[in-house]
C-alpha positions as CSV (number, residue, x, y, z in Angstrom):
1,M,-0.1,-0.3,-0.1
2,V,0.9,3.4,-0.7
3,E,2.3,5.4,2.4
4,K,-0.9,7.4,2.7
5,R,-1.0,11.3,4.1
6,E,-2.4,12.1,7.6
7,S,-5.8,13.1,5.8
8,L,-7.9,12.4,3.3
9,K,-9.3,15.5,1.3
10,Y,-12.2,14.0,-0.7
11,F,-12.7,10.6,1.2
12,S,-15.6,11.9,3.0
13,I,-16.7,13.9,-0.1
14,I,-16.9,10.5,-2.7
15,S,-18.9,8.4,0.6
16,T,-21.4,11.1,0.5
17,F,-22.2,10.7,-3.1
18,F,-22.3,7.2,-2.7
19,V,-25.0,7.1,0.0
20,A,-26.8,9.7,-1.2
21,T,-27.1,7.8,-4.7
22,I,-27.8,4.9,-2.4
23,M,-31.0,6.5,-0.6
24,I,-32.5,8.1,-3.7
25,S,-32.1,5.2,-6.0
26,N,-34.1,3.1,-3.5
27,T,-36.5,5.9,-3.1
28,V,-37.7,6.3,-6.7
29,A,-37.2,2.1,-7.2
30,T,-41.1,1.5,-6.0
31,K,-41.9,2.4,-10.1
32,L,-41.7,0.5,-12.9
33,F,-41.6,2.1,-16.3
34,S,-41.3,1.1,-19.9
35,L,-38.8,2.2,-22.6
36,G,-39.8,0.3,-25.7
37,P,-40.0,-3.3,-25.1
38,L,-37.5,-3.0,-22.1
39,I,-39.0,-2.5,-18.1
40,F,-37.4,-0.5,-15.6
41,T,-37.1,0.4,-12.1
42,G,-37.2,4.1,-11.6
43,G,-34.1,3.7,-9.3
44,I,-32.2,2.6,-12.9
45,L,-31.7,6.5,-13.6
46,I,-29.2,6.9,-10.8
47,F,-28.6,3.3,-9.1
48,P,-25.4,2.6,-11.5
49,I,-23.8,5.4,-10.2
50,A,-23.7,4.2,-7.0
51,Y,-21.3,1.1,-7.8
52,I,-19.2,3.4,-9.9
53,F,-18.6,5.6,-6.6
54,G,-18.3,2.0,-4.8
55,D,-15.9,0.9,-7.4
56,I,-13.8,4.3,-6.9
57,L,-13.7,4.2,-3.0
58,T,-12.3,0.6,-3.1
59,E,-9.9,0.9,-5.9
60,V,-8.2,4.5,-4.3
61,Y,-9.1,3.9,-0.6
62,G,-9.5,0.2,-0.5
63,Y,-11.7,-2.5,0.4
64,A,-11.8,-2.2,4.7
65,R,-12.8,2.0,3.8
66,S,-15.4,0.9,1.3
67,R,-16.6,-1.8,3.9
68,K,-17.5,1.3,6.4
69,I,-19.2,2.8,3.9
70,I,-21.2,0.0,2.4
71,W,-22.7,-0.9,6.3
72,T,-23.4,3.6,6.9
73,G,-25.6,2.8,3.5
74,F,-27.5,-0.2,4.8
75,I,-27.8,1.8,7.7
76,A,-29.2,5.1,6.6
77,L,-31.5,3.0,4.2
78,I,-33.1,1.8,7.7
79,F,-33.3,4.4,8.9
80,M,-34.8,6.2,5.4
81,S,-37.2,3.3,5.7
82,L,-38.2,3.6,9.5
83,I,-38.7,7.5,9.0
84,Y,-41.0,7.0,5.4
85,W,-43.0,4.5,7.5
86,L,-43.3,6.7,10.7
87,V,-44.5,9.5,8.7
88,G,-47.2,7.7,6.6
89,L,-48.6,6.8,10.4
90,L,-48.8,10.2,11.2
91,P,-53.1,11.4,10.3
92,P,-53.5,13.8,7.7
93,A,-54.2,16.8,8.3
94,P,-58.1,18.1,7.6
95,A,-56.9,20.1,4.3
96,W,-54.3,18.1,3.0
97,P,-55.3,15.6,0.5
98,N,-52.6,13.9,-0.4
99,Q,-52.1,11.1,2.7
100,E,-53.1,8.0,-0.1
101,A,-50.6,9.7,-2.6
102,Y,-47.7,10.2,-0.4
103,V,-48.7,6.0,0.9
104,A,-48.8,5.1,-2.7
105,V,-44.9,6.5,-3.2
106,L,-43.1,6.9,0.4
107,G,-45.3,4.6,2.1
108,L,-42.8,1.9,1.1
109,V,-44.3,-2.0,1.1
110,P,-42.4,-3.7,3.4
111,R,-41.5,-6.2,1.2
112,I,-39.5,-3.3,-1.1
113,V,-37.8,-2.2,2.0
114,L,-37.0,-5.2,2.4
115,A,-35.6,-6.3,-1.4
116,S,-33.8,-2.7,-1.3
117,I,-31.8,-3.2,1.8
118,I,-30.3,-7.0,1.2
119,G,-30.1,-6.5,-2.6
120,Y,-27.7,-3.2,-1.8
121,W,-25.8,-5.5,1.3
122,A,-25.4,-8.0,-1.3
123,G,-24.4,-6.3,-4.2
124,S,-22.2,-3.8,-2.7
125,F,-20.0,-6.3,-1.2
126,S,-20.1,-8.4,-4.0
127,N,-19.4,-5.2,-6.2
128,S,-16.1,-3.9,-3.7
129,F,-14.8,-8.0,-3.1
130,V,-14.1,-8.4,-6.7
131,M,-13.1,-4.9,-7.6
132,A,-10.4,-5.4,-4.2
133,K,-9.4,-8.8,-5.5
134,M,-8.5,-8.3,-9.3
135,K,-6.7,-5.4,-8.3
136,L,-4.7,-8.2,-6.3
137,W,-4.6,-10.4,-9.5
138,T,-3.7,-7.4,-12.2
139,K,-1.1,-5.7,-10.0
140,G,-3.5,-2.4,-10.1
141,K,-3.4,-2.7,-14.3
142,H,-6.4,-2.6,-16.2
143,L,-9.0,-0.8,-14.0
144,W,-11.4,-1.0,-16.8
145,I,-11.2,-4.8,-16.1
146,R,-11.6,-4.4,-12.5
147,T,-14.6,-1.7,-13.0
148,I,-16.5,-4.1,-15.7
149,G,-15.8,-7.2,-14.0
150,S,-16.5,-6.0,-10.4
151,T,-19.8,-4.7,-11.7
152,I,-20.9,-7.3,-13.6
153,V,-21.4,-9.7,-10.3
154,G,-22.2,-6.7,-8.2
155,E,-25.2,-5.7,-10.4
156,G,-25.8,-8.9,-11.2
157,V,-26.6,-10.0,-7.7
158,D,-28.3,-6.8,-6.3
159,T,-30.7,-6.7,-9.8
160,A,-31.8,-10.3,-9.5
161,I,-32.4,-10.3,-5.1
162,F,-34.1,-6.7,-5.5
163,V,-36.8,-7.7,-8.4
164,L,-37.4,-10.9,-7.2
165,I,-38.3,-10.1,-3.4
166,A,-40.2,-6.8,-4.6
167,F,-41.8,-8.1,-7.7
168,W,-42.3,-11.9,-6.9
169,G,-46.2,-12.8,-7.5
170,I,-47.1,-9.2,-8.2
171,V,-45.9,-9.7,-12.1
172,S,-46.0,-12.2,-14.1
173,G,-42.8,-14.5,-14.8
174,G,-42.0,-13.3,-18.0
175,I,-42.0,-9.6,-16.7
176,L,-40.2,-10.5,-13.9
177,I,-37.1,-12.0,-16.0
178,L,-37.7,-9.0,-18.6
179,V,-37.4,-6.4,-15.3
180,I,-34.2,-8.6,-14.4
181,I,-32.5,-9.0,-18.2
182,S,-32.8,-5.5,-18.6
183,G,-32.6,-3.7,-15.6
184,Y,-29.0,-5.9,-15.7
185,A,-27.9,-5.3,-19.1
186,F,-28.3,-1.2,-18.7
187,K,-26.3,-1.3,-15.5
188,V,-22.9,-3.3,-17.2
189,A,-23.3,-0.9,-20.1
190,Y,-24.0,2.4,-18.0
191,E,-20.5,1.0,-16.2
192,I,-18.7,0.5,-19.5
193,I,-19.9,3.8,-21.0
194,A,-18.9,5.6,-18.1
195,T,-15.0,3.8,-17.8
196,P,-13.2,6.9,-19.2
197,I,-15.4,9.1,-16.4
198,T,-14.1,6.7,-14.1
199,Y,-10.1,6.2,-14.7
200,K,-9.8,10.6,-14.6
201,I,-11.6,10.2,-11.2
202,V,-9.5,7.2,-9.5
203,G,-6.3,9.1,-11.2
204,F,-7.4,12.3,-10.0
205,L,-7.7,11.0,-6.2
206,K,-4.8,8.8,-6.2
207,K,-2.6,11.8,-7.1
208,A,-4.3,14.1,-4.5
209,E,-4.6,11.9,-2.0
210,G,-1.5,10.3,-2.3
211,I,-2.8,7.2,-1.9
212,D,-3.6,3.7,-3.4
213,V,-4.3,0.7,-1.4
214,Y,-3.6,-3.1,-2.1
215,D,-5.8,-5.4,0.4
216,T,-2.9,-7.9,0.5
217,N,-3.8,-8.4,4.4
218,T,-7.3,-7.0,4.3
219,K,-9.9,-9.5,5.7
220,F,-12.9,-9.4,3.6
221,S,-15.0,-10.6,5.8
222,P,-18.1,-8.1,5.5
223,F,-19.0,-8.0,9.1
224,N,-15.3,-7.0,10.5
225,L,-15.3,-3.3,10.9
226,N,-11.6,-2.8,11.8
């Protein structure tokens, strides 16, 4: 591991954007929309960006730091869902006619919340683990292979878990498969197209922070927060 400076100027910024995109994408993921013959969840517009930030965190700052941020996002999702639910239980004011609309959009059906949280947790850790391991295998070369390879695994796990838990029994099996394939293909394509931007951000951060972590001695258990 390259020796790091005492302070990391951009780590908190990247981490904040990562958690923010996770929370926003899960808020809008309850909506399904069609684009031609394909069907997506609303979160498709922003969720791939979270994985780009996840790749950047792991590539520059290492798996151990990324693990803490993933857990931060996990707790934030639970807190957000709890607040949405509690506010939905409050009696609406007589002059406010939008209770049903609120419940429909932000009431968050329990299975949607469960799908979001489990999918995020499993997908993010899969992505970060593959990213860190591939960096060791490639000796830090070929960043594009690592970003795309980790996305193929992480987004695959996340998409399949979320769609199956959230929409099983609600839509037909054919639609279910179409949603998974559509979302997965879009997210991987998104990562490929964004690769040049990822390269520039990673290069800038490594130089600005004076850090380039290789997880040679890292314990990869998601539950080890040291």
